[in-house]
C-alpha positions, 0 to 999 in steps of 0.5 A, a space after each residue: 072824265 068818264 073813261 078816268 072814272 071807269 078806271 078809277 072804278 076798276 082799279 078799286 075793285 081789283 084792289 078790292 079783290 087783292 085785299 081779300 085775298 091776302 086776308 084770307 092769307 094771313 095768320 092770326 098774330 096780331 098786327 099792331 103799330 109797333 114792330 116786333 123790337 117794339 119799334 115802328 117801320 119808318 119810311 119816307 114818300 115824294 110824289 108828284 100829281 095831274 089833277 083835273 077839275 072844274 071851277 064853275 064849269 071852266 075846266 081847270 089843269 093842276 100840278 102839285 107835289 107831296 112829301 112826308 114819312 109813312 109809319 108802318 106802311 099804313 099811315 103817311 103824314 106830310 105836306 102837299 101843294 097844287 097850282 093852276 095852270 093854263 093861264 089863258 083858260 083862266 081870264 075872266 072878262 068882267 072882274 071889274 066894270 072895265 077890266 078883265 083879269 087872269 085868276 092865278 093862284 093854288 092852295 097846299 097844307 098837311 096831307 093826312 093818309 091811311 093805306 089799307 094792305 099797302 102790300 098788296 100789289 093793288 091798294 087803297 088810299 084816304 088821303 085828306 088835305 087840310 091847309 090854305 090857299 091864296 088867289 088873285 086877279 092880275 089884270 090883261 092890262 099892262 104898264 110899264 114901270 121904271 126899275 132900277 135901269 130899265 122900264 119893265 111891264 107890269 100887271 096890277 093885281 085887281 084882287 087877292 084873298 086866301 082862304 081855308 081848304 079841306 080836300 078829302 079823297 080816295 085812291 087806287 095805288 099800284 106797287 109797280 116797283 118796291 120803291 114807286 107806286 102809281 095812283 088814280 083818284 077823286 076827292 072832293 074841294 071844300 073852301 071857307 073864307 074866299 071873297 073875291 071881287 064880283 066872284 061866287 064864293 064857292 066857286 072852287 067846290 067840286 071834285 077833283 080827278 087825280 093821277 099821279 106817281 110816288 117814289 120812296 120807301 114805304 
């Protein structure tokens, strides 16, 4: 975690230096949302992410995907989703008095992002996720149930809930080639309405460190 934080800090510093150099090189022409022909520049993107966070000091790894459109190189609008995995690490032994369970779930929603100096090799972006999530406690105890012409193994769902989530972040991005960017950053996740048995309502409040790749026309 410390090494990742140092890497992100380094990328941010390089991005600020590049931004200052680009500012010095630009002329005094007014920069507007719409181009010379009166039409905005519209692009698109598809991205994949790998994130690390904690739920009550328990290490959590999440995978994510996002896609959307980019307007005038700076503003991005899209959808994003994240889900945690490594199921065995999400086992809670005291969910009920005599039953343990796995915490399964994820969250996603609208993605808004503003990018500073997007044409610099290294630059900064500020994404915000606004949406909802769902979580369930799935029992580790198995039971058999007849399903059509065979017996199937099932696990009881002890509790489930939906919740609101907002996650602002700051990323350092590197333009690898014209159609691909690498990014790394840190965000903070807030949730509201998370209520599950024998579980703190602020379980998911925490920082998230993310690395990922983005492909598209920026």
